[in-house]
C-alpha distance (Angstrom), angle and dihedral (degrees) to the residues before:
residue distance angle dihedral
M1 . . .
N2 3.77 . .
V3 3.81 102.5 .
A4 3.80 93.9 -163.2
L5 3.81 91.8 52.0
L6 3.80 90.3 46.7
I7 3.80 91.2 54.2
V8 3.80 91.5 47.9
V9 3.82 91.1 49.9
V10 3.80 92.4 50.0
L11 3.82 92.4 47.9
A12 3.80 91.1 47.4
A13 3.82 90.4 49.3
L14 3.81 89.3 49.7
A15 3.81 90.1 52.7
G16 3.80 89.7 47.1
A17 3.81 91.9 49.6
T18 3.80 91.3 49.9
S19 3.80 91.7 49.8
Q20 3.79 91.4 47.6
M21 3.81 92.4 47.7
V22 3.81 93.8 54.5
R23 3.80 92.1 46.5
W24 3.79 96.7 49.3
L25 3.79 94.8 41.1
R26 3.80 87.0 56.5
V27 3.80 90.1 52.2
A28 3.82 90.4 49.3
Q29 3.79 91.1 50.6
R30 3.79 93.7 47.6
E31 3.82 89.3 50.3
H32 3.81 91.2 54.9
Y33 3.81 93.6 -107.1
L34 3.81 91.0 -74.8
P35 3.82 115.5 163.2
G36 3.77 113.0 -122.9
T37 3.79 95.6 35.3
M38 3.80 97.7 98.8
W39 3.80 99.3 68.1
P40 3.83 97.1 59.3
F41 3.80 89.8 50.6
V42 3.80 92.7 47.3
L43 3.80 88.6 53.9
R44 3.81 93.6 44.2
W45 3.78 93.0 52.0
T46 3.81 95.6 41.0
V47 3.80 92.6 58.6
S48 3.81 95.8 34.2
S49 3.82 95.1 90.4
P50 3.81 138.5 11.3
L51 3.82 91.5 -117.4
N52 3.80 92.6 55.2
L53 3.79 92.0 48.7
M54 3.82 91.7 44.3
T55 3.80 91.7 52.0
T56 3.80 91.4 51.8
C57 3.80 90.7 50.9
L58 3.81 92.0 46.0
I59 3.80 93.4 52.3
A60 3.79 90.8 46.1
G61 3.82 88.8 52.6
V62 3.80 93.4 49.2
L63 3.80 92.1 48.9
L64 3.80 89.9 46.6
E65 3.80 88.3 56.3
E66 3.80 90.2 48.8
F67 3.79 99.6 44.7
I68 3.77 106.7 29.6
L69 3.78 108.9 21.0
E70 3.81 91.2 42.2
R71 3.81 96.8 -130.3
Q72 3.79 98.0 -61.5
H73 3.81 88.2 167.0
P74 3.83 103.9 34.0
M75 3.80 98.1 170.8
L76 3.80 92.8 48.6
T77 3.80 89.2 46.4
E78 3.81 91.6 52.8
V79 3.79 92.3 49.3
L80 3.80 92.8 47.7
A81 3.81 90.1 45.9
L82 3.81 88.8 53.8
L83 3.80 91.4 50.0
A84 3.81 91.5 47.5
S85 3.81 91.7 48.8
V86 3.80 91.8 50.8
L87 3.80 90.3 49.3
L88 3.81 90.2 52.4
V89 3.79 87.7 63.5
V90 3.81 91.4 63.2
V91 3.82 105.2 28.2
P92 2.93 141.7 124.5
V93 3.79 83.2 52.8
G94 3.79 107.2 -135.9
L95 3.81 96.6 23.9
E96 3.76 96.8 103.3
I97 3.79 125.3 -155.6
K98 3.80 96.4 -135.6
G99 3.77 97.3 31.8
R100 3.80 128.5 -142.8
T101 3.79 101.5 -134.6
S102 3.79 102.1 19.8
K103 3.78 117.5 31.6
L104 3.79 120.9 -166.3
A105 3.81 109.5 -95.1
I106 3.81 112.3 -149.1
T107 3.79 100.9 -138.1
E108 3.78 130.9 158.8
R109 3.79 89.6 -105.6
L110 3.79 91.5 52.6
R111 3.80 90.9 49.6
R112 3.80 91.2 53.8
L113 3.79 91.5 48.8
M114 3.80 90.8 47.4
V115 3.82 93.1 51.9
V116 3.80 91.9 53.1
S117 3.82 92.6 43.5
V118 3.81 92.9 50.3
A119 3.81 90.8 47.1
L120 3.81 90.6 53.7
V121 3.80 91.6 48.2
C122 3.81 90.8 50.2
V123 3.81 91.4 51.2
V124 3.81 89.9 52.6
A125 3.80 91.4 48.5
L126 3.82 92.0 49.0
V127 3.80 96.3 47.3
V128 3.79 95.9 44.6
G129 3.80 90.8 41.9
L130 3.81 91.6 55.2
V131 3.80 94.4 44.0
C132 3.81 98.2 42.5
S133 3.77 119.6 0.9
L134 3.78 141.2 -51.4
P135 3.83 94.1 -104.4
A136 3.81 90.3 49.4
G137 3.80 90.8 50.9
A138 3.79 93.3 49.0
L139 3.80 93.8 45.9
T140 3.81 93.5 45.3
A141 3.80 90.9 50.6
A142 3.80 91.9 49.8
F143 3.80 90.9 47.0
L144 3.82 92.9 51.0
V145 3.80 99.1 49.0
A146 3.81 93.9 110.7
P147 3.84 93.4 51.8
A148 3.80 88.2 46.1
V149 3.82 90.8 54.7
E150 3.80 89.6 47.9
L151 3.81 91.5 51.9
A152 3.80 90.5 45.6
L153 3.82 89.9 54.0
R154 3.78 89.1 56.4
L155 3.80 93.7 45.3
V156 3.81 96.7 49.4
G157 3.80 95.6 37.4
P158 3.84 97.2 90.8
S159 3.81 93.6 47.0
E160 3.81 91.6 47.4
R161 3.78 89.8 52.3
K162 3.81 89.6 52.5
R163 3.79 90.3 50.0
M164 3.79 89.5 52.4
Q165 3.80 91.9 48.8
R166 3.81 94.5 79.3
F167 3.81 90.2 57.9
V168 3.80 89.7 47.2
D169 3.82 90.2 50.2
Q170 3.80 89.9 50.0
A171 3.80 90.5 50.2
G172 3.80 91.3 48.6
A173 3.80 90.7 51.7
T174 3.81 90.5 49.5
L175 3.80 91.0 51.1
N176 3.80 90.3 51.2
D177 3.81 91.7 49.6
V178 3.81 97.1 45.9
H179 3.81 92.9 34.4
P180 3.83 99.4 -164.5
L181 3.76 123.5 174.9
V182 3.81 105.3 -99.9
V183 3.80 122.9 -136.4
A184 3.81 109.8 -170.8
I185 3.81 119.7 -164.2
T186 3.79 128.4 -167.4
G187 3.79 138.6 154.9
S188 3.78 140.8 135.7
Y189 3.79 87.4 -93.4
G190 3.80 138.1 -9.2
K191 3.81 95.8 49.6
T192 3.82 96.4 112.9
S193 3.81 92.2 46.3
T194 3.81 92.3 46.1
K195 3.81 90.6 49.5
M196 3.78 89.6 50.8
H197 3.81 94.0 46.9
L198 3.81 91.0 49.9
T199 3.80 91.3 54.9
Q200 3.81 90.7 44.7
L201 3.81 91.2 53.2
A202 3.79 101.4 37.3
S203 3.80 106.6 32.7
G204 3.80 92.4 89.9
A205 3.79 90.9 58.3
R206 3.81 102.8 35.5
R207 3.80 135.5 34.7
M208 3.78 99.6 -114.7
V209 3.78 139.2 -177.9
A210 3.80 119.6 -169.4
T211 3.77 128.7 -172.0
P212 3.82 109.0 -97.5
A213 3.80 124.1 -117.0
S214 3.82 109.2 -30.0
F215 3.80 98.6 -29.4
N216 3.79 90.0 146.8
N217 3.80 106.5 132.7
R218 3.80 132.2 77.8
G219 3.78 96.2 -85.0
G220 3.79 95.3 39.5
L221 3.80 93.9 49.8
A222 3.80 92.4 47.4
R223 3.79 89.9 50.5
A224 3.82 92.5 47.3
I225 3.79 91.6 52.7
N226 3.80 95.4 43.8
E227 3.80 93.8 47.8
H228 3.81 103.8 34.4
L229 3.80 112.4 23.5
T230 3.80 110.1 96.2
S231 3.78 137.2 172.6
G232 3.79 112.7 -75.0
T233 3.80 95.9 33.2
E234 3.80 107.5 140.8
V235 3.82 100.3 -173.5
F236 3.80 130.7 29.6
V237 3.81 113.9 -164.2
A238 3.79 110.6 -157.3
E239 3.78 121.8 -169.3
M240 3.81 108.5 -153.3
G241 3.80 124.3 -161.7
T242 3.76 130.0 -176.2
Y243 3.79 141.4 -172.0
G244 3.79 94.3 -164.8
P245 3.81 148.9 -6.2
G246 3.79 117.6 -53.6
E247 3.80 98.7 28.2
I248 3.80 97.4 94.3
A249 3.81 90.6 42.2
D250 3.81 87.5 55.7
L251 3.82 91.6 49.7
C252 3.80 91.8 48.6
S253 3.81 90.5 51.1
W254 3.82 89.1 72.1
I255 3.83 99.8 20.2
P256 3.82 100.3 44.3
P257 3.82 109.4 -172.2
T258 3.77 124.9 -142.9
I259 3.79 90.6 -166.0
A260 3.81 120.9 36.4
V261 3.80 125.2 -167.6
I262 3.82 127.9 -166.3
T263 3.80 112.9 -172.1
A264 3.83 103.5 -175.9
I265 3.79 146.6 -23.3
G266 3.79 113.6 -135.4
P267 3.80 144.8 141.0
V268 3.82 94.8 -80.7
H269 3.86 108.5 131.1
L270 3.80 87.7 4.2
E271 3.80 91.1 145.9
R272 3.81 87.0 63.9
F273 3.82 98.6 40.8
G274 3.79 96.9 40.8
S275 3.82 96.0 -148.2
L276 3.79 140.8 22.3
D277 3.80 90.1 -115.3
V278 3.81 89.3 60.7
T279 3.82 88.8 46.3
L280 3.80 90.0 53.6
R281 3.80 93.2 49.4
A282 3.80 91.7 48.1
K283 3.80 93.4 49.2
A284 3.82 92.7 43.2
E285 3.81 89.9 62.9
I286 3.81 85.5 82.9
T287 3.82 90.2 69.6
A288 3.82 97.3 57.5
S289 3.81 98.6 92.5
A290 3.81 98.1 23.2
S291 3.79 120.2 105.9
T292 3.82 92.5 -161.9
V293 3.80 124.9 42.1
I294 3.81 127.2 -166.8
L295 3.81 114.3 -158.8
N296 3.80 134.1 -178.6
V297 3.79 98.6 -131.8
D298 3.80 93.1 -171.8
D299 3.80 79.6 88.3
G300 3.81 108.9 77.2
R301 3.80 93.4 -146.3
L302 3.78 91.5 53.4
A303 3.81 91.2 46.6
Q304 3.80 88.6 57.6
L305 3.80 91.0 45.0
A306 3.82 88.6 52.9
D307 3.80 90.6 58.7
E308 3.81 92.1 47.5
L309 3.81 94.2 49.1
E310 3.79 92.7 45.8
A311 3.79 89.8 51.6
A312 3.81 87.4 51.9
G313 3.81 90.3 58.3
K314 3.79 102.4 -99.7
V315 3.78 124.2 134.9
V316 3.82 105.7 -112.9
L317 3.79 126.8 -168.4
R318 3.77 112.8 -163.3
C319 3.80 111.8 -149.6
S320 3.77 128.4 -169.4
G321 3.76 142.5 -176.5
T322 3.83 91.7 -162.3
S323 3.82 107.2 39.7
L324 3.79 130.0 55.7
D325 3.83 90.0 -163.1
A326 3.84 92.3 73.7
D327 3.80 120.7 100.0
V328 3.79 84.3 -98.2
G329 3.78 119.1 13.6
V330 3.78 127.0 -179.1
V331 3.79 111.1 -177.2
V332 3.79 128.5 175.9
G333 3.78 113.2 -147.1
S334 3.78 130.1 -145.8
D335 3.79 89.0 -91.5
G336 3.81 90.2 60.9
L337 3.80 93.4 -111.4
A338 3.80 121.9 122.9
T339 3.78 132.7 -136.5
I340 3.79 122.7 -155.6
A341 3.79 114.7 -154.9
R342 3.79 139.2 174.8
R343 3.82 111.8 -144.1
G344 3.78 91.8 -26.4
Q345 3.78 96.0 -44.6
A346 3.80 110.5 115.0
N347 3.79 112.8 -131.8
L348 3.77 96.2 174.4
S349 3.78 130.8 13.6
E350 3.78 140.3 179.9
I351 3.80 92.3 33.7
S352 3.76 119.0 160.9
L353 3.80 106.4 -142.5
P354 3.81 112.8 -152.8
A355 3.80 116.3 -102.3
G356 3.77 110.0 -85.3
V357 3.81 95.9 24.0
Q358 3.82 108.9 121.6
A359 3.79 118.9 -143.0
S360 3.82 95.4 -137.4
N361 3.80 91.6 53.7
V362 3.82 90.7 50.8
A363 3.82 89.3 49.1
C364 3.81 92.3 53.2
A365 3.81 91.5 45.9
W366 3.81 91.0 48.6
G367 3.79 90.4 49.7
A368 3.80 91.6 51.2
A369 3.81 90.7 48.2
V370 3.81 91.3 50.9
S371 3.80 88.4 50.6
L372 3.80 87.9 55.8
G373 3.79 87.4 61.1
I374 3.79 97.4 -103.8
D375 3.80 113.2 143.7
D376 3.78 123.8 -126.5
A377 3.79 93.7 -113.6
T378 3.79 92.0 58.0
L379 3.80 90.7 48.4
A380 3.79 92.1 47.0
A381 3.79 89.9 54.6
R382 3.81 89.3 58.4
I383 3.79 97.7 46.6
D384 3.81 90.0 107.8
H385 3.81 88.9 63.5
L386 3.80 91.5 69.2
A387 3.79 114.4 113.5
P388 3.81 134.7 158.1
A389 3.77 119.7 -95.0
E390 3.79 116.4 -102.2
N391 3.83 114.3 -74.9
R392 3.80 91.7 6.1
S393 3.82 109.5 112.7
V394 3.79 91.5 -42.3
M395 3.81 110.7 166.7
A396 3.80 123.7 -146.4
T397 3.80 139.0 154.2
S398 3.79 120.4 -121.6
A399 3.79 125.3 -139.7
S400 3.81 89.2 -96.5
G401 3.79 91.2 55.8
T402 3.80 94.7 -106.3
I403 3.82 114.6 144.9
V404 3.81 108.4 -125.9
L405 3.80 122.4 -159.8
D406 3.79 108.9 -162.9
D407 3.80 107.8 -158.2
T408 3.79 95.1 147.0
F409 3.82 95.2 129.5
N410 3.80 94.0 55.2
A411 3.78 115.8 94.0
N412 3.78 106.5 162.4
P413 3.81 133.5 93.6
A414 3.81 95.3 -118.0
G415 3.80 93.5 50.9
A416 3.79 92.2 45.4
K417 3.79 91.4 51.5
A418 3.81 90.8 49.1
A419 3.81 90.5 50.9
L420 3.81 90.1 52.8
R421 3.82 90.0 52.2
L422 3.79 89.4 52.1
L423 3.81 91.1 49.0
A424 3.80 91.0 48.8
S425 3.82 91.2 52.5
L426 3.81 93.5 60.3
D427 3.79 119.6 102.8
V428 3.81 99.1 -128.7
D429 3.80 138.2 127.3
R430 3.79 98.3 -127.5
R431 3.80 133.4 24.2
V432 3.80 121.6 -157.2
L433 3.81 127.5 -166.8
V434 3.80 122.9 -158.0
T435 3.80 113.8 -173.1
P436 3.81 144.8 144.2
G437 3.81 88.5 -161.8
M438 3.78 128.0 -121.9
I439 3.80 127.8 -52.7
E440 3.80 141.3 -159.9
L441 3.80 92.1 38.6
G442 3.80 92.8 128.2
P443 3.82 116.2 -149.9
K444 3.82 89.1 -8.2
Q445 3.79 95.0 59.0
A446 3.80 99.2 94.0
Q447 3.81 93.6 43.8
E448 3.82 94.4 45.0
N449 3.81 91.6 50.6
E450 3.78 92.2 46.5
T451 3.81 89.9 49.8
F452 3.79 91.5 48.3
A453 3.81 90.9 50.3
R454 3.80 90.6 49.5
Q455 3.81 90.1 51.4
A456 3.80 89.6 47.5
S457 3.81 91.6 51.6
E458 3.80 88.5 65.4
V459 3.81 91.3 55.1
V460 3.80 111.5 30.8
D461 3.78 133.9 66.3
V462 3.81 96.8 -160.8
A463 3.82 127.4 30.0
L464 3.78 121.7 -166.8
V465 3.82 110.2 -162.7
V466 3.80 109.3 -156.9
G467 3.79 124.8 -152.0
R468 3.80 130.2 -18.5
T469 3.81 103.9 -84.6
N470 3.82 96.7 93.1
R471 3.79 100.4 6.2
R472 3.80 97.4 118.7
A473 3.80 94.9 47.8
L474 3.80 93.0 46.1
L475 3.79 92.7 47.8
R476 3.81 90.4 50.6
G477 3.77 90.1 53.6
L478 3.79 92.2 48.3
S479 3.81 96.3 43.8
G480 3.79 115.7 114.2
A481 3.78 93.1 16.2
R482 3.79 124.1 119.3
V483 3.79 90.7 -112.9
E484 3.77 129.0 120.3
V485 3.81 104.1 -123.4
L486 3.79 122.5 -161.2
S487 3.81 127.3 179.8
M488 3.80 114.6 -141.6
P489 3.82 123.9 -167.3
T490 3.81 94.0 -146.6
R491 3.79 140.5 8.4
D492 3.81 89.2 -111.4
A493 3.79 88.9 60.2
A494 3.80 90.5 49.1
V495 3.81 92.1 49.6
A496 3.81 90.0 50.0
W497 3.81 89.9 52.6
V498 3.81 91.7 49.7
R499 3.80 92.5 49.7
A500 3.78 91.6 49.4
N501 3.80 96.9 44.1
S502 3.81 109.7 31.4
G503 3.78 129.8 86.1
A504 3.79 145.2 175.7
R505 3.80 96.0 -63.2
D506 3.81 95.1 49.5
A507 3.80 132.4 94.1
V508 3.81 123.5 -159.1
L509 3.79 125.5 -161.3
Y510 3.80 116.6 -159.5
E511 3.79 100.8 -161.2
N512 3.80 112.9 -168.7
D513 3.77 125.1 -30.5
L514 3.79 128.9 -138.5
P515 3.80 122.6 -147.1
D516 3.77 112.2 -120.5
H517 3.79 95.1 -102.7
Y518 3.80 83.5 81.4
P519 3.82 118.0 78.0
């Protein structure tokens, strides 16, 4: 055995393992340290480029030679192991170490995860090194960094939950001391906008605190309560998110809502839920302790849930963005003006809702405000306070005069379709779409993105498809249309193209945005 080559291989494998560790720890952090999230990203990145796939096959071949063929060609094996180790420093191509949109934050939680991950990798290297060879152990360890991080997430999960418990206990004690009325809002989409509209409508009549941004999980809600809830607060508005059954029930066990709102049931996070029926059950957990429930009955599943909850004795307000006969209806007419009605009786008409504000979200917010005891006249006086949530169909004009629609925080088919309608309504000469498509739609992802692209082809003149994640589906939807289609490796590249090629009579829609831990 060539000792010098062996040392070089081991050092190269160590460099590869280090590079892999930083990359996959960043993915774990961006995915909120949730077990089970690593494998989809490993698959996405493996098939995202020929080099990534080739490297995987090369390493598998080298390890096959080591484990099964018992090193029949030791020199060739060492050389291939060196090549594979060097490739592990740079692959997956596109998954950067530093990151452009989501840099690795060195937190105490990350350090704990890293220690366990490194320990697992070292065990693999030691065992394989003793059984086969030192180069095989080093290469195997470097190759299995992502599975090691996944296993570490599962191992440290229970202890991390215990660490978080003291903050949850503190938040629970604060809630008991302040004792606000709790309005809890969930939904596949629309929950952040509905939360914002409720505070815009009701803040003048009630002292309110709402969870900031998307602080909608266990840690975020505890932090919001501990940092923002103060004595004298009358209403606490809690946005609640979930990736699966049981999570919202857990949140409601220490943040019990009096009023519960469900804005929509859709394919968002469908790859985690598995089906829309499971999504409905998970979201419906928010209604268990609530005495009043606000539901968007434009959704057939929620309309059925409304009947079931009413039969169970709960007060249910049915809200709609399409029917004025609902308990609260907000309907935009063909002239672009909205009417707000209570059970068919118009309270307010000829309202111009701001661009990006969705009627169904306003209806749910209005229903929640009414349930707080605020009269319609008071709410009507604050209608001018309505505004879209940040990065959700927000309209602005750039220095060049280009109209920019920022819908980068929307990632659902209904929101994307609404953004296209808004783009189509603008009086401009050219319409440009910049999008990486929508994610986490499970088995519907390809079809939903293809459908969205087909809808976009009827509106836009130029489509910039960003990244690789949904490229094929988007290109299928755009094929055959009279649309100039450009593929962009990153959003930065797309933005640079827009700045260089757009002018005062153009409008650009940025629909969704993926952090760079996606291909």
